N, CA and C atoms as an extended XYZ file, in Angstrom:
357
Properties=species:S:1:pos:R:3:atomname:S:1:resname:S:1:resid:I:1 pbc="F F F"
N        -2.567      -52.624        5.657 N   GLU     1
C        -3.309      -51.655        6.446 CA  GLU     1
C        -2.545      -50.353        6.555 C   GLU     1
N        -1.222      -50.444        6.827 N   GLU     2
C        -0.460      -49.214        6.905 CA  GLU     2
C        -0.380      -48.543        5.553 C   GLU     2
N        -0.352      -49.341        4.503 N   ALA     3
C        -0.314      -48.771        3.161 CA  ALA     3
C        -1.566      -47.966        2.885 C   ALA     3
N        -2.665      -48.300        3.555 N   ALA     4
C        -3.918      -47.580        3.354 CA  ALA     4
C        -3.960      -46.300        4.199 C   ALA     4
N        -2.900      -45.998        4.873 N   GLY     5
C        -2.847      -44.760        5.647 CA  GLY     5
C        -3.204      -44.961        7.107 C   GLY     5
N        -3.222      -46.199        7.584 N   GLY     6
C        -3.583      -46.451        8.970 CA  GLY     6
C        -2.463      -46.161        9.943 C   GLY     6
N        -1.223      -46.092        9.501 N   GLY     7
C        -0.099      -45.872       10.425 CA  GLY     7
C         0.415      -44.457       10.343 C   GLY     7
N         0.886      -43.960       11.448 N   GLY     8
C         1.514      -42.638       11.492 CA  GLY     8
C         0.490      -41.528       11.499 C   GLY     8
N         0.955      -40.324       11.793 N   PRO     9
C         0.030      -39.188       11.835 CA  PRO     9
C        -0.424      -38.809       10.428 C   PRO     9
N        -1.679      -38.468       10.334 N   ARG    10
C        -2.232      -38.060        9.042 CA  ARG    10
C        -2.224      -36.547        8.947 C   ARG    10
N        -1.969      -36.040        7.813 N   ARG    11
C        -1.939      -34.592        7.590 CA  ARG    11
C        -3.088      -34.217        6.670 C   ARG    11
N        -3.340      -32.939        6.578 N   GLY    12
C        -4.378      -32.483        5.670 CA  GLY    12
C        -5.546      -31.915        6.447 C   GLY    12
N        -6.766      -32.295        6.057 N   ALA    13
C        -7.967      -31.729        6.652 CA  ALA    13
C        -8.020      -31.962        8.160 C   ALA    13
N        -7.515      -33.090        8.630 N   GLY    14
C        -7.560      -33.394       10.052 CA  GLY    14
C        -6.309      -32.985       10.800 C   GLY    14
N        -5.468      -32.162       10.208 N   GLU    15
C        -4.190      -31.781       10.837 CA  GLU    15
C        -4.428      -31.003       12.125 C   GLU    15
N        -3.672      -31.382       13.166 N   ARG    16
C        -3.789      -30.682       14.442 CA  ARG    16
C        -3.079      -29.343       14.365 C   ARG    16
N        -3.473      -28.436       15.260 N   ASP    17
C        -2.760      -27.164       15.296 CA  ASP    17
C        -1.351      -27.396       15.819 C   ASP    17
N        -0.483      -26.422       15.590 N   GLU    18
C         0.931      -26.574       15.969 CA  GLU    18
C         1.100      -26.825       17.459 C   GLU    18
N         0.354      -26.103       18.286 N   GLU    19
C         0.501      -26.243       19.729 CA  GLU    19
C         0.184      -27.664       20.172 C   GLU    19
N        -0.885      -28.235       19.646 N   GLY    20
C        -1.252      -29.602       19.990 CA  GLY    20
C        -0.198      -30.593       19.546 C   GLY    20
N         0.362      -30.377       18.372 N   ALA    21
C         1.394      -31.279       17.847 CA  ALA    21
C         2.660      -31.200       18.694 C   ALA    21
N         3.038      -29.987       19.086 N   VAL    22
C         4.242      -29.815       19.897 CA  VAL    22
C         4.041      -30.462       21.259 C   VAL    22
N         2.869      -30.283       21.872 N   ALA    23
C         2.599      -30.881       23.180 CA  ALA    23
C         2.629      -32.399       23.089 C   ALA    23
N         2.102      -32.948       21.993 N   ALA    24
C         2.091      -34.402       21.828 CA  ALA    24
C         3.519      -34.937       21.687 C   ALA    24
N         4.387      -34.190       21.032 N   GLU    25
C         5.774      -34.621       20.852 CA  GLU    25
C         6.541      -34.612       22.168 C   GLU    25
N         6.192      -33.700       23.063 N   ARG    26
C         6.914      -33.579       24.333 CA  ARG    26
C         6.385      -34.527       25.396 C   ARG    26
N         5.277      -35.138       25.196 N   GLY    27
C         4.749      -36.097       26.156 CA  GLY    27
C         3.525      -35.582       26.874 C   GLY    27
N         2.902      -36.456       27.656 N   PRO    28
C         1.638      -36.098       28.302 CA  PRO    28
C         1.770      -35.034       29.390 C   PRO    28
N         2.933      -34.871       29.977 N   GLY    29
C         3.112      -33.879       31.035 CA  GLY    29
C         3.416      -32.489       30.530 C   GLY    29
N         3.601      -32.340       29.225 N   ALA    30
C         3.999      -31.044       28.669 CA  ALA    30
C         2.974      -29.948       28.948 C   ALA    30
N         1.709      -30.306       28.986 N   ALA    31
C         0.665      -29.306       29.208 CA  ALA    31
C         0.775      -28.683       30.605 C   ALA    31
N         1.410      -29.371       31.538 N   TYR    32
C         1.510      -28.890       32.914 CA  TYR    32
C         2.861      -28.254       33.231 C   TYR    32
N         3.771      -28.299       32.289 N   HIS    33
C         5.122      -27.782       32.516 CA  HIS    33
C         5.110      -26.302       32.900 C   HIS    33
N         4.262      -25.513       32.254 N   MET    34
C         4.199      -24.077       32.542 CA  MET    34
C         3.781      -23.834       33.996 C   MET    34
N         2.904      -24.688       34.523 N   PHE    35
C         2.470      -24.533       35.908 CA  PHE    35
C         3.616      -24.839       36.874 C   PHE    35
N         4.418      -25.830       36.544 N   VAL    36
C         5.575      -26.174       37.368 CA  VAL    36
C         6.586      -25.024       37.353 C   VAL    36
N         6.816      -24.459       36.177 N   LEU    37
C         7.740      -23.325       36.078 CA  LEU    37
C         7.253      -22.138       36.911 C   LEU    37
N         5.952      -21.869       36.862 N   MET    38
C         5.398      -20.749       37.614 CA  MET    38
C         5.551      -20.980       39.110 C   MET    38
N         5.321      -22.203       39.566 N   GLU    39
C         5.485      -22.496       40.992 CA  GLU    39
C         6.942      -22.327       41.416 C   GLU    39
N         7.874      -22.749       40.570 N   ASP    40
C         9.302      -22.559       40.859 CA  ASP    40
C         9.651      -21.071       40.925 C   ASP    40
N         9.112      -20.297       39.983 N   LEU    41
C         9.352      -18.853       39.974 CA  LEU    41
C         8.847      -18.218       41.262 C   LEU    41
N         7.654      -18.586       41.667 N   LEU    42
C         7.076      -18.018       42.880 CA  LEU    42
C         7.910      -18.367       44.109 C   LEU    42
N         8.397      -19.597       44.180 N   ASP    43
C         9.267      -19.993       45.294 CA  ASP    43
C        10.529      -19.134       45.326 C   ASP    43
N        11.114      -18.896       44.175 N   LYS    44
C        12.345      -18.089       44.107 CA  LYS    44
C        12.076      -16.634       44.476 C   LYS    44
N        10.950      -16.097       44.025 N   LEU    45
C        10.601      -14.721       44.382 CA  LEU    45
C        10.401      -14.595       45.894 C   LEU    45
N         9.783      -15.594       46.494 N   LYS    46
C         9.581      -15.561       47.952 CA  LYS    46
C        10.911      -15.604       48.684 C   LYS    46
N        11.854      -16.390       48.176 N   LEU    47
C        13.182      -16.429       48.795 CA  LEU    47
C        13.873      -15.070       48.735 C   LEU    47
N        13.554      -14.289       47.718 N   LEU    48
C        14.135      -12.957       47.561 CA  LEU    48
C        13.300      -11.877       48.261 C   LEU    48
N        12.278      -12.292       49.017 N   SER    49
C        11.412      -11.384       49.791 CA  SER    49
C        10.618      -10.429       48.908 C   SER    49
N        10.086      -10.944       47.815 N   TYR    50
C         9.329      -10.062       46.925 CA  TYR    50
C         8.065       -9.526       47.587 C   TYR    50
N         7.520      -10.278       48.553 N   GLU    51
C         6.300       -9.799       49.207 CA  GLU    51
C         6.548       -8.464       49.910 C   GLU    51
N         7.656       -8.387       50.639 N   GLU    52
C         7.965       -7.157       51.369 CA  GLU    52
C         8.497       -6.070       50.445 C   GLU    52
N         9.381       -6.446       49.539 N   GLU    53
C        10.090       -5.447       48.736 CA  GLU    53
C         9.328       -4.969       47.505 C   GLU    53
N         8.401       -5.772       47.005 N   VAL    54
C         7.668       -5.370       45.801 CA  VAL    54
C         6.192       -5.149       46.110 C   VAL    54
N         5.554       -6.158       46.644 N   LEU    55
C         4.108       -6.089       46.827 CA  LEU    55
C         3.693       -4.963       47.764 C   LEU    55
N         4.321       -4.890       48.915 N   ARG    56
C         3.933       -3.845       49.876 CA  ARG    56
C         4.262       -2.457       49.355 C   ARG    56
N         5.414       -2.318       48.714 N   ARG    57
C         5.835       -1.006       48.203 CA  ARG    57
C         4.882       -0.491       47.127 C   ARG    57
N         4.366       -1.398       46.301 N   HIS    58
C         3.495       -0.992       45.187 CA  HIS    58
C         2.022       -1.297       45.451 C   HIS    58
N         1.710       -1.711       46.677 N   ASN    59
C         0.335       -2.022       47.064 CA  ASN    59
C        -0.310       -3.025       46.098 C   ASN    59
N         0.385       -4.135       45.855 N   MET    60
C        -0.083       -5.165       44.925 CA  MET    60
C        -0.466       -6.425       45.691 C   MET    60
N        -1.325       -7.212       45.070 N   ARG    61
C        -1.713       -8.492       45.653 CA  ARG    61
C        -0.644       -9.546       45.358 C   ARG    61
N        -0.517      -10.556       46.233 N   PRO    62
C         0.454      -11.640       45.975 CA  PRO    62
C         0.085      -12.413       44.709 C   PRO    62
N         1.083      -12.938       44.059 N   LEU    63
C         0.854      -13.751       42.866 CA  LEU    63
C         0.265      -15.098       43.257 C   LEU    63
N        -0.648      -15.583       42.441 N   SER    64
C        -1.152      -16.940       42.657 CA  SER    64
C        -0.115      -17.916       42.112 C   SER    64
N        -0.268      -19.178       42.438 N   ARG    65
C         0.687      -20.194       41.983 CA  ARG    65
C         0.709      -20.310       40.464 C   ARG    65
N        -0.321      -19.815       39.800 N   HIS    66
C        -0.415      -19.971       38.344 CA  HIS    66
C        -0.583      -18.629       37.628 C   HIS    66
N        -0.136      -17.550       38.263 N   TYR    67
C        -0.386      -16.196       37.761 CA  TYR    67
C         0.051      -15.997       36.310 C   TYR    67
N         1.264      -16.365       35.990 N   PHE    68
C         1.763      -16.165       34.628 CA  PHE    68
C         1.505      -17.362       33.719 C   PHE    68
N         1.023      -18.467       34.265 N   ALA    69
C         0.793      -19.674       33.459 CA  ALA    69
C        -0.513      -19.594       32.677 C   ALA    69
N        -1.463      -18.806       33.164 N   LEU    70
C        -2.759      -18.677       32.497 CA  LEU    70
C        -2.983      -17.226       32.093 C   LEU    70
N        -3.351      -16.983       30.838 N   PRO    71
C        -3.593      -15.602       30.399 CA  PRO    71
C        -4.954      -15.100       30.894 C   PRO    71
N        -4.969      -14.402       32.022 N   THR    72
C        -6.231      -13.928       32.577 CA  THR    72
C        -6.467      -12.449       32.304 C   THR    72
N        -5.483      -11.615       32.598 N   ASN    73
C        -5.575      -10.173       32.362 CA  ASN    73
C        -4.215       -9.725       31.833 C   ASN    73
N        -4.034       -9.746       30.515 N   PRO    74
C        -2.706       -9.481       29.936 CA  PRO    74
C        -2.097       -8.143       30.358 C   PRO    74
N        -2.889       -7.099       30.468 N   GLY    75
C        -2.352       -5.804       30.872 CA  GLY    75
C        -1.799       -5.833       32.288 C   GLY    75
N        -2.569       -6.427       33.191 N   GLU    76
C        -2.129       -6.544       34.583 CA  GLU    76
C        -0.912       -7.451       34.697 C   GLU    76
N        -0.937       -8.563       33.968 N   GLN    77
C         0.186       -9.502       34.009 CA  GLN    77
C         1.447       -8.862       33.446 C   GLN    77
N         1.306       -8.075       32.383 N   PHE    78
C         2.463       -7.402       31.799 CA  PHE    78
C         3.056       -6.408       32.797 C   PHE    78
N         2.186       -5.636       33.444 N   PHE    79
C         2.676       -4.661       34.417 CA  PHE    79
C         3.383       -5.352       35.583 C   PHE    79
N         2.814       -6.472       36.056 N   MET    80
C         3.452       -7.213       37.149 CA  MET    80
C         4.817       -7.748       36.695 C   MET    80
N         4.872       -8.272       35.471 N   PHE    81
C         6.143       -8.758       34.941 CA  PHE    81
C         7.179       -7.631       34.907 C   PHE    81
N         6.779       -6.468       34.402 N   CYS    82
C         7.718       -5.338       34.305 CA  CYS    82
C         8.143       -4.843       35.680 C   CYS    82
N         7.203       -4.834       36.632 N   THR    83
C         7.528       -4.432       37.999 CA  THR    83
C         8.555       -5.379       38.606 C   THR    83
N         8.318       -6.682       38.425 N   LEU    84
C         9.264       -7.680       38.948 CA  LEU    84
C        10.612       -7.589       38.243 C   LEU    84
N        10.591       -7.385       36.924 N   ALA    85
C        11.849       -7.270       36.174 CA  ALA    85
C        12.657       -6.075       36.663 C   ALA    85
N        11.992       -4.929       36.848 N   ALA    86
C        12.682       -3.724       37.311 CA  ALA    86
C        13.267       -3.950       38.708 C   ALA    86
N        12.499       -4.589       39.578 N   TRP    87
C        12.977       -4.872       40.934 CA  TRP    87
C        14.174       -5.808       40.908 C   TRP    87
N        14.110       -6.859       40.099 N   LEU    88
C        15.214       -7.815       40.020 CA  LEU    88
C        16.475       -7.179       39.443 C   LEU    88
N        16.306       -6.328       38.443 N   ILE    89
C        17.458       -5.640       37.851 CA  ILE    89
C        18.116       -4.748       38.902 C   ILE    89
N        17.289       -4.003       39.653 N   THR    90
C        17.812       -3.138       40.712 CA  THR    90
C        18.477       -3.967       41.802 C   THR    90
N        17.858       -5.076       42.150 N   LYS    91
C        18.405       -5.963       43.194 CA  LYS    91
C        19.762       -6.528       42.761 C   LYS    91
N        19.958       -6.671       41.443 N   ALA    92
C        21.228       -7.180       40.919 CA  ALA    92
C        22.297       -6.090       40.858 C   ALA    92
N        21.971       -4.882       41.321 N   GLY    93
C        22.972       -3.825       41.392 CA  GLY    93
C        22.966       -2.843       40.233 C   GLY    93
N        21.977       -2.916       39.374 N   HIS    94
C        21.852       -1.975       38.262 CA  HIS    94
C        20.628       -1.100       38.516 C   HIS    94
N        20.806        0.163       38.858 N   PRO    95
C        19.642        1.021       39.101 CA  PRO    95
C        18.735        1.031       37.871 C   PRO    95
N        17.449        0.836       38.098 N   PHE    96
C        16.494        0.758       36.995 CA  PHE    96
C        15.198        1.408       37.438 C   PHE    96
N        14.709        2.325       36.624 N   GLU    97
C        13.486        3.058       36.965 CA  GLU    97
C        12.270        2.149       36.870 C   GLU    97
N        11.445        2.202       37.904 N   GLN    98
C        10.225        1.396       37.942 CA  GLN    98
C         9.259        1.870       36.852 C   GLN    98
N         8.837        0.984       35.943 N   PRO    99
C         7.885        1.401       34.916 CA  PRO    99
C         6.529        1.732       35.533 C   PRO    99
N         5.812        2.607       34.868 N   GLN   100
C         4.465        2.973       35.300 CA  GLN   100
C         3.454        2.151       34.510 C   GLN   100
N         2.267        2.002       35.068 N   GLU   101
C         1.263        1.121       34.477 CA  GLU   101
C         0.896        1.503       33.047 C   GLU   101
N         0.902        2.791       32.732 N   TYR   102
C         0.455        3.209       31.399 CA  TYR   102
C         1.601        3.602       30.468 C   TYR   102
N         2.827        3.221       30.817 N   ASP   103
C         3.963        3.430       29.922 CA  ASP   103
C         3.786        2.586       28.664 C   ASP   103
N         4.411        3.022       27.584 N   ASP   104
C         4.362        2.263       26.331 CA  ASP   104
C         5.022        0.905       26.525 C   ASP   104
N         4.276       -0.191       26.311 N   PRO   105
C         4.829       -1.533       26.540 CA  PRO   105
C         6.091       -1.817       25.731 C   PRO   105
N         6.142       -1.343       24.487 N   ASN   106
C         7.327       -1.581       23.664 CA  ASN   106
C         8.551       -0.873       24.235 C   ASN   106
N         8.353        0.337       24.725 N   ALA   107
C         9.468        1.078       25.315 CA  ALA   107
C         9.933        0.405       26.606 C   ALA   107
N         8.995       -0.064       27.411 N   VAL   108
C         9.352       -0.719       28.674 CA  VAL   108
C        10.174       -1.975       28.401 C   VAL   108
N         9.693       -2.814       27.497 N   ILE   109
C        10.412       -4.058       27.183 CA  ILE   109
C        11.770       -3.746       26.575 C   ILE   109
N        11.823       -2.753       25.724 N   SER   110
C        13.100       -2.356       25.128 CA  SER   110
C        14.089       -1.938       26.216 C   SER   110
N        13.625       -1.159       27.200 N   ASN   111
C        14.491       -0.726       28.298 CA  ASN   111
C        14.960       -1.911       29.147 C   ASN   111
N        14.041       -2.841       29.435 N   VAL   112
C        14.394       -4.017       30.230 CA  VAL   112
C        15.452       -4.839       29.488 C   VAL   112
N        15.220       -5.101       28.222 N   LEU   113
C        16.171       -5.913       27.447 CA  LEU   113
C        17.520       -5.205       27.323 C   LEU   113
N        17.495       -3.918       27.107 N   SER   114
C        18.737       -3.154       26.999 CA  SER   114
C        19.533       -3.243       28.300 C   SER   114
N        18.858       -3.105       29.419 N   GLU   115
C        19.546       -3.195       30.714 CA  GLU   115
C        20.096       -4.588       30.944 C   GLU   115
N        19.333       -5.613       30.579 N   LEU   116
C        19.800       -6.982       30.776 CA  LEU   116
C        21.006       -7.299       29.901 C   LEU   116
N        21.045       -6.722       28.697 N   ARG   117
C        22.208       -6.945       27.810 CA  ARG   117
C        23.467       -6.334       28.391 C   ARG   117
N        23.312       -5.315       29.237 N   SER   118
C        24.480       -4.640       29.801 CA  SER   118
C        25.089       -5.395       30.975 C   SER   118
N        24.460       -6.455       31.418 N   PHE   119
C        24.971       -7.234       32.563 CA  PHE   119
C        26.293       -7.874       32.236 C   PHE   119
């Protein structure tokens, strides 16, 4: 039976996409790992008082428990990520200019990475 191809994963026309294969290799809980990471991130941001220091200052809404785990509005999520990155870099003692919503995304990420490399 195994000689007839009944054992092991089959490749070819029925091949799963890479994401599905990777999730299957990591186990059944792998699909939820991103949600756990996001909840941990949110807990850490709250400990650092991000609500007072970031949200109120920039008139932003609080992050949901799954804000970065699900791709809902990539432009908004990118801006929130950059805002948080700039705040965290400044909080770590490195002055960093707050990016604006319509700044070039490549330039913003380049600046963030450059600043982080200088730590």
